[in-house]
N, C-alpha and C positions, 0 to 999 in steps of 0.2 A: 504494500500500500504506500502510495506517495504522500509525502507531507505537503502542506500548503505551499511552503517555500519551494519544494521541488516542482510543483505545478507551475508556479510563477516563473521559475528559472527556465522551464521548458518554453513558456510563452515568449520570454525575452530571446531565447535562442532562435525561435522561429522568425522573429523580427530580423535578427542578424542575417539569417540565411537569405531572406527576401531583399534586404538592403544590398548585400553583396551581389546577388544575382542581377539586381537592377543597375548597379553602378560599375562593377568591375569591367575594365577594358574599354570603357567609353572615352572618347576624346571630348575636348571642350565644346565643339559644335553640338554633339549629341547631348551632353550634360546641360547645355543652356538652351536647347530647342524648346520652343513654346508653340503649341498648336495654333494659338492666336495671341495677340498682344496682352490680353487679360488673363492668360492661363499661367499655371505654374510650370516650372522646369524641373527636371530630375534633380539638378543641383539644389534648387530651392527646397524641394520636397524632402530630400535627405538631410539637408542642413537644418530645416525646421523641425523635423521629427527628432533629430538628435538634440537640438537646443531645448525642446520641450522636455524630453526625457532627462537631460542634464539638469535643467531647472527644477523639475519636480522631485527627482531623486535627491538632489542636494538639499532641497527644502525639507523633505521628510527626515533626512539623515542628519540635518543640522550641520552640513558641510558647505564649503565654497564650491561653486560650480567648476567642473573640469575646464570649461571654456576660458575662464579667467585664471584659475589657479595653476593651470598647466600650460599656459601660453598659447592656446589655440586661437584666441581672439587676435593676438599679434600675428600668428602664422597665416591666418586667413586674410588679414589686412583689408577688411571690408570697410567701406565708408558708412558705418552704422554705429549705433549706441551699443556698448558691450553688453547691456542688459537685454537687447532685442532677442526675441525668440521666433519672430515671424508671425505671431498672433496679430491678426488685423492688418497685415501688410497689404499695401496697394500694389497695383501692377508695376508701378515704378520701383517700389521697394523690392519686389520679386526680382526685377531685372538686375539689381545690385548684387545679388548673391550668385557669384561665379567663383568656382574653385575646381581644381583638377580632381579626378577620381581618387587618387591616393590621399589627398588631403581630406576629402569627405569621409572616406572609409577609415582613415587614421583617427580622426576625431570621433567618429561613430564607435569604433572599436574600443577606444579608451573609455568612453561613456558607458559602453556595454559592460566592460570589465568592472568598472566602478559600481554599476548597478548590480551585477552578479555578486560581488563581494558583500554589498549591503543586504541583498535578499537572502543569501545563504545563512546569515546569522539570525533571521527572523523566526519567531515562534508563532504558533496559531494565536496565542494571546496578544501578541504585538499587533496583529492585523485589525483588531477592533479599536485601536487607539484613534481618536479623532484628530485629524490633521488639518482640517479646513472647516471653520464654522460659518463661512460666507454662503453656504448652501443649506437648503432645507429639504431633506435632513442633512445634518453635518456629514462631511466626507471622512470616512475612516481610511486608515493606511491601506487596508486590503482593497477597498474600492479605488483609491488613487492609483495603486500599482496596476490594477486590471485596466483602468481607464487609459493609462500610458500605453500598455500593450495594445489595446484596441485602437487608439489614435495612431500609434506607430505603424500597425499593420495596414490601416487604411491608407496612410501616406506612402508607405513602401509599396503597396499594391498599385497605387496611382503611378509611382515611378516605374514599376515593372510594366505597366500598361504603356506608358510613354516610350519605354525602350522598344516594345513591340511595334508601336506606331512608327518609330524612327527606322526600325529594321525594314518595315514594309515600304517606306518611302525612299530608301537609299538605293 
């Protein structure tokens, strides 16, 4: 029988698989391709899902985000606020997010490992801790961790779909 932490770890591993399948081997043109000027690119989708995961895990763990603590903000050298996660980004904001595949997956992999280290230590009792009182009902740690997996898989799936679109148009 799997523990709750093991189930969550499996979910995060599934996200990693889809992220790498969507990004690995793509050049800048493919990563920045947008089906129309208002659409998201693979680069933006992967950067955004990673930023949200980094933000949410750091918050519940009481740690600084990997983005700033480990120099990823500087490595990406994007003309954005270091606190930006992509939430509410305009089409112009999306266009600013450009990075090579190795940078996107490097940042993602470090956030992924940070997440796994945190989740491995959780007990079932930890998952009922309230981590956000801005919602009704308040959000527990377990709900937050599952919502990150859900959001990540949706964005990673969108990136995988875009990769397929690009392959068909090349």
